[in-house]
C-alpha positions as CSV (number, residue, x, y, z in Angstrom):
1,M,13.4,-38.2,25.8
2,Q,13.9,-40.9,28.1
3,R,14.0,-43.7,26.7
4,R,13.4,-47.4,28.4
5,T,15.1,-50.6,27.0
6,S,12.0,-53.1,25.9
7,L,12.9,-56.2,27.4
8,T,9.8,-58.2,27.7
9,L,9.5,-61.8,29.0
10,L,8.2,-63.0,25.4
11,A,11.0,-60.6,23.7
12,A,13.7,-62.6,25.6
13,A,12.5,-65.5,25.6
14,A,12.1,-65.7,21.6
15,A,15.4,-63.9,20.7
16,L,17.0,-66.6,22.9
17,G,15.1,-69.7,21.7
18,C,14.6,-70.9,25.2
19,A,12.5,-70.8,28.5
20,P,12.2,-66.7,29.8
21,L,15.2,-65.6,31.1
22,I,13.2,-62.6,33.4
23,A,10.6,-63.2,36.1
24,G,7.6,-61.7,34.8
25,A,6.3,-60.2,31.9
26,Q,8.1,-56.3,33.0
27,A,10.5,-54.5,30.8
28,W,13.8,-54.3,31.7
29,P,15.5,-52.2,33.8
30,A,12.6,-51.5,36.0
31,K,14.0,-50.7,38.6
32,S,17.4,-49.2,39.2
33,I,20.4,-50.2,38.7
34,T,23.8,-51.2,40.9
35,Y,27.5,-50.6,39.1
36,I,30.0,-51.6,41.9
37,V,33.4,-50.4,41.9
38,P,35.2,-53.2,44.0
39,F,37.8,-49.9,44.8
40,T,37.6,-46.6,47.2
41,P,36.1,-43.3,45.9
42,G,38.1,-41.1,43.7
43,G,40.4,-43.6,41.9
44,T,40.3,-44.7,38.4
45,T,37.8,-47.1,38.6
46,D,35.7,-44.8,40.4
47,V,36.0,-42.1,38.1
48,I,34.6,-44.7,35.0
49,G,32.0,-46.3,37.2
50,R,30.6,-42.6,37.6
51,T,30.9,-41.2,34.0
52,I,29.2,-44.7,32.6
53,A,26.6,-44.3,35.2
54,Q,25.7,-41.2,34.4
55,G,25.7,-41.5,31.1
56,L,24.0,-45.3,31.1
57,S,20.4,-43.3,33.6
58,P,19.7,-41.2,30.7
59,A,19.7,-43.7,27.8
60,L,17.9,-46.3,30.1
61,G,15.5,-44.7,31.9
62,Q,16.4,-45.6,35.1
63,P,18.8,-44.6,37.9
64,V,22.3,-46.2,37.8
65,V,24.0,-45.8,41.6
66,V,27.6,-46.5,42.1
67,D,28.5,-48.4,45.3
68,N,32.2,-49.2,46.4
69,K,33.4,-52.0,47.9
70,P,37.1,-51.8,48.4
71,G,39.2,-54.9,49.6
72,A,41.4,-57.1,48.8
73,A,42.7,-56.3,45.6
74,G,39.1,-55.9,44.5
75,A,38.0,-59.1,44.9
76,V,35.6,-58.1,47.5
77,G,33.8,-56.3,45.1
78,A,34.0,-58.6,42.7
79,T,32.8,-61.1,44.7
80,A,29.6,-59.8,45.5
81,V,29.0,-59.2,41.9
82,A,29.6,-62.4,40.9
83,K,26.6,-63.6,43.6
84,A,24.5,-61.3,42.6
85,K,21.1,-62.4,40.8
86,P,21.6,-62.6,36.8
87,D,19.1,-60.2,36.1
88,G,20.5,-57.1,35.2
89,Y,20.6,-55.0,37.8
90,T,23.9,-55.6,39.5
91,L,27.3,-54.5,37.2
92,L,30.8,-54.4,38.2
93,G,33.9,-52.6,37.4
94,G,36.3,-54.8,36.9
95,T,40.2,-54.2,36.1
96,I,43.5,-56.1,35.5
97,S,43.9,-57.6,39.4
98,T,40.2,-58.4,39.8
99,H,39.9,-60.3,36.5
100,A,43.3,-61.5,35.6
101,I,45.9,-61.1,38.6
102,N,44.0,-62.2,41.1
103,A,43.0,-65.7,39.6
104,S,46.9,-66.5,40.4
105,L,47.4,-64.5,43.5
106,Y,45.1,-65.5,46.0
107,K,44.6,-69.5,46.8
108,D,41.0,-69.2,47.6
109,L,39.5,-66.4,45.6
110,P,36.3,-66.9,46.4
111,Y,35.0,-65.9,42.7
112,D,36.3,-67.2,39.0
113,P,37.3,-64.5,36.8
114,V,36.0,-66.2,33.8
115,K,33.2,-68.4,34.4
116,D,31.4,-66.4,37.2
117,F,30.8,-63.5,34.8
118,E,29.3,-62.2,31.6
119,P,32.0,-59.6,29.7
120,I,30.4,-56.6,28.6
121,T,33.3,-54.5,27.2
122,L,36.8,-53.5,27.7
123,V,36.8,-49.7,29.1
124,G,40.8,-49.2,27.4
125,F,44.0,-49.2,28.8
126,I,46.0,-47.0,31.2
127,P,49.5,-46.5,30.8
128,N,51.7,-47.1,35.0
129,A,54.6,-45.1,34.7
130,L,58.1,-45.4,36.8
131,Y,58.5,-42.8,39.6
132,V,61.3,-42.8,42.3
133,D,62.4,-40.1,45.1
134,A,63.2,-36.5,44.0
135,K,66.0,-36.2,46.0
136,L,67.9,-39.7,44.4
137,P,70.6,-39.0,42.6
138,I,69.2,-41.1,40.1
139,N,67.9,-39.7,36.2
140,S,67.3,-42.8,34.8
141,V,66.1,-46.4,34.7
142,Q,69.5,-47.7,34.5
143,D,70.6,-45.3,36.9
144,L,68.0,-46.6,39.5
145,I,69.3,-50.5,38.1
146,A,72.7,-49.8,39.5
147,F,71.4,-47.8,42.2
148,L,69.7,-50.9,43.5
149,K,72.6,-53.2,42.7
150,K,74.8,-51.7,45.2
151,T,72.7,-50.4,47.7
152,P,70.9,-53.6,49.8
153,D,69.3,-51.6,52.2
154,K,67.1,-49.5,48.8
155,R,65.9,-52.3,47.4
156,T,62.2,-51.6,48.0
157,F,59.0,-50.8,46.2
158,A,56.0,-49.6,47.0
159,S,52.2,-50.4,45.3
160,S,48.6,-49.2,46.5
161,G,48.2,-52.8,47.3
162,S,49.0,-56.3,47.0
163,G,47.7,-57.6,44.1
164,T,47.6,-54.9,42.0
165,S,48.8,-54.3,38.7
166,T,51.6,-51.2,41.0
167,H,52.6,-54.3,42.7
168,L,52.5,-57.0,39.6
169,A,55.0,-54.1,37.9
170,G,57.7,-54.4,40.4
171,E,57.8,-58.0,40.9
172,L,58.5,-57.7,36.3
173,F,60.6,-55.7,37.2
174,A,62.6,-57.4,39.8
175,D,62.6,-60.6,37.8
176,L,63.6,-58.6,34.5
177,I,66.9,-56.7,36.4
178,D,67.7,-60.0,38.5
179,V,67.8,-57.8,41.8
180,K,65.5,-59.4,44.7
181,L,63.1,-56.4,45.8
182,T,60.9,-55.9,48.9
183,H,57.3,-55.2,48.2
184,V,55.8,-52.7,50.3
185,P,52.1,-52.3,50.0
186,Y,49.7,-49.3,50.7
187,K,46.1,-49.3,51.2
188,G,45.7,-47.0,48.0
189,T,48.6,-44.7,45.8
190,P,48.7,-41.3,48.0
191,Q,50.0,-42.8,51.1
192,A,52.1,-44.4,48.6
193,F,53.5,-41.9,46.7
194,Q,53.9,-39.9,50.2
195,D,56.6,-42.1,51.3
196,V,58.1,-42.7,47.9
197,A,58.6,-39.1,48.4
198,G,59.9,-39.2,51.7
199,G,62.4,-41.4,51.0
200,E,60.6,-43.9,53.1
201,V,60.6,-46.1,49.9
202,T,63.3,-46.1,47.1
203,F,60.4,-46.3,43.9
204,M,57.4,-47.4,42.6
205,F,55.0,-48.1,39.4
206,D,52.0,-46.5,39.7
207,Q,49.4,-44.9,36.4
208,L,50.6,-42.0,35.0
209,T,48.8,-39.1,35.9
210,A,48.8,-39.7,39.5
211,G,52.2,-38.9,39.6
212,L,52.8,-36.0,37.9
213,P,51.5,-33.8,40.0
214,L,54.3,-34.8,42.8
215,V,56.5,-35.1,39.6
216,K,56.0,-30.9,38.4
217,A,55.8,-30.1,42.4
218,G,59.8,-32.0,42.3
219,K,58.9,-34.1,44.8
220,L,59.2,-36.9,42.6
221,K,61.1,-38.3,39.2
222,L,59.1,-39.7,36.4
223,L,61.6,-42.1,35.2
224,A,59.7,-44.6,32.0
225,V,56.5,-45.7,31.2
226,T,55.3,-49.3,31.2
227,S,53.2,-48.8,27.2
228,P,54.7,-50.3,24.4
229,K,54.8,-46.6,23.0
230,R,55.4,-42.7,24.6
231,S,52.4,-41.2,25.9
232,S,51.0,-38.0,24.4
233,L,50.6,-36.9,27.9
234,S,55.0,-36.8,29.0
235,P,55.6,-38.0,25.4
236,E,59.6,-36.8,26.2
237,T,59.7,-39.6,28.4
238,P,60.7,-42.9,27.5
239,T,59.3,-46.6,27.6
240,M,60.3,-49.1,29.3
241,A,62.5,-50.6,26.3
242,E,63.5,-47.5,25.4
243,A,65.6,-47.2,28.6
244,G,66.7,-50.6,28.3
245,V,64.7,-53.0,30.3
246,K,63.6,-55.0,27.3
247,N,60.2,-57.1,27.6
248,F,58.5,-55.3,30.0
249,E,55.1,-54.4,28.5
250,M,52.5,-53.6,31.2
251,V,49.5,-51.6,31.0
252,S,46.3,-51.8,33.4
253,W,42.8,-52.0,31.8
254,Q,39.5,-51.4,32.5
255,A,36.6,-53.1,31.6
256,V,32.9,-53.8,32.8
257,Y,31.0,-57.0,34.0
258,A,28.2,-58.5,34.4
259,P,26.7,-62.1,37.0
260,K,27.2,-65.0,34.7
261,G,23.5,-65.8,33.3
262,T,23.1,-62.4,32.7
263,P,20.6,-62.8,29.5
264,K,22.3,-61.7,26.1
265,P,19.8,-59.4,25.0
266,I,20.7,-57.4,28.2
267,V,24.4,-57.8,28.2
268,D,23.7,-56.8,24.5
269,Q,22.0,-53.5,25.1
270,L,24.7,-52.6,28.2
271,N,27.3,-53.2,26.1
272,A,26.1,-51.1,23.1
273,D,25.1,-48.3,25.4
274,I,27.9,-48.4,27.5
275,V,30.2,-48.1,23.9
276,K,28.2,-45.4,22.9
277,I,28.8,-43.3,26.0
278,L,32.5,-44.4,26.3
279,K,32.9,-43.0,22.4
280,T,31.6,-39.9,23.1
281,P,34.4,-36.9,22.1
282,A,34.2,-35.1,24.9
283,V,34.0,-38.5,27.5
284,R,37.4,-40.1,25.6
285,D,38.6,-36.6,25.8
286,R,38.1,-36.1,29.0
287,M,39.1,-39.6,30.2
288,Q,42.5,-39.5,27.6
289,S,43.5,-35.9,29.2
290,T,43.1,-36.5,32.9
291,M,44.0,-40.2,33.3
292,G,45.3,-41.1,30.6
293,I,43.7,-43.7,29.1
294,E,43.2,-45.1,25.8
295,I,39.4,-45.9,25.0
296,V,38.8,-49.0,23.2
297,A,34.8,-49.7,23.8
298,S,35.2,-53.4,22.7
299,S,32.8,-56.3,22.3
300,P,32.2,-58.6,25.0
301,E,34.2,-61.4,22.6
302,E,37.0,-58.7,22.7
303,L,37.4,-58.8,26.0
304,T,37.0,-62.1,26.8
305,K,39.8,-62.9,24.3
306,L,41.8,-60.3,25.9
307,M,41.0,-62.6,29.2
308,Q,42.5,-65.3,27.9
309,S,45.5,-63.9,27.4
310,E,46.0,-62.2,30.4
311,I,45.0,-64.6,33.4
312,P,48.0,-66.7,32.1
313,R,50.8,-64.2,31.0
314,W,50.0,-62.8,35.1
315,G,50.3,-66.7,36.6
316,A,53.3,-67.3,35.7
317,L,55.1,-64.2,37.0
318,V,52.5,-64.8,40.2
319,K,54.7,-68.0,39.9
320,K,58.5,-67.3,39.2
321,S,58.1,-64.3,41.3
322,G,56.5,-65.9,44.4
323,A,54.0,-62.8,44.7
324,K,51.6,-63.2,47.3
325,A,48.8,-61.3,48.3
326,D,49.6,-59.8,51.8
C-alpha cells in the first residue's frame, strides 16, 4: 500500500512555529518529484539517482523522475537545482565535485555549495584507483614515479573532466611527487580509459570498479587505490600510502540535496526515506559489489560537517596546484 506523507499547510506551520511554507493546504507530495543528476547517464551518480528514485516513488506515492543535466563538472545541474523552487519537488545528486571542488575551481560559479542547498544525506564514499597503460614497463607506483621523472614527454594524466575528483587526484599526485604533469581532460571516463590503454596518455585516476574490466582484459594495470584502506573488491592492491606516497588519501563521495529553503519537515522525510532505501541489504550489497560504494546514509548535519572540511581542503590544493577548469 502506497504511503503519502501528510505535510499539510497547518502541520508544516505548526512544526516550524512560523508562517506557512507550502502554498495551499495540499499535502506533500502532490505531484511528481524531479531528481537531477548533473552528469551523463550510466555513471555512478546516475545509477545512484535511479536507485534512490526507484525506492522513493512507492515510499512517497508519487513518481520520482531522473533528469540528467551534465556539464562543467556538475555545475550545470547543480545550478538548476539551486535556482529551483524550494518546495520539495526538486532534488540533486551531488558529489565531491559539485559541493567541494567546484567552489574553488570555478571563479564565477553560479551557485554557492553551502548557501544555496539543504543537505539531505551523504550517500557514501567511493575509492578511486591509479591506472596505467598495460604496455608500459610499470608495475608499481614507484615504477611510475621513476618513469615520469626520467621521461618528460610522458608526463601526462587523463581525467573524466576538469574539476572532477579524478582531475584533482592527478594534481595531488603531481604535488606530492614534485613532478610537473600535464592534465588531459575528457568528457567522461570511457574515452579517457581508451586513450590511456592506447598509449596516448600515461596514466589516470578513476573509480575502482570502472577500470577493473580493462585490467582483467589486459589493457590497463591497476597500481593502487586512493582510499585509506584496501578495497574488498581488489584486496591485493595496495593503498597509495602503502605504495610509498604518503599523505595521499582521496575518496569521492555522493550525496543528495534540495534547494535552500525547502521546509524542514520535507527534508526530514526525504532523509528518513532515502536512508531507509540505502540501508536495504539488497541496495547496499549491490552498490558495494558493482561500484565499490561504502554506504554511509547520514543525517543532514553530518553531510554539512563533511562539506565544511572538504571545501577548504580542496580549495588549498586547487590554489597550490594552479588547477583550472578548462
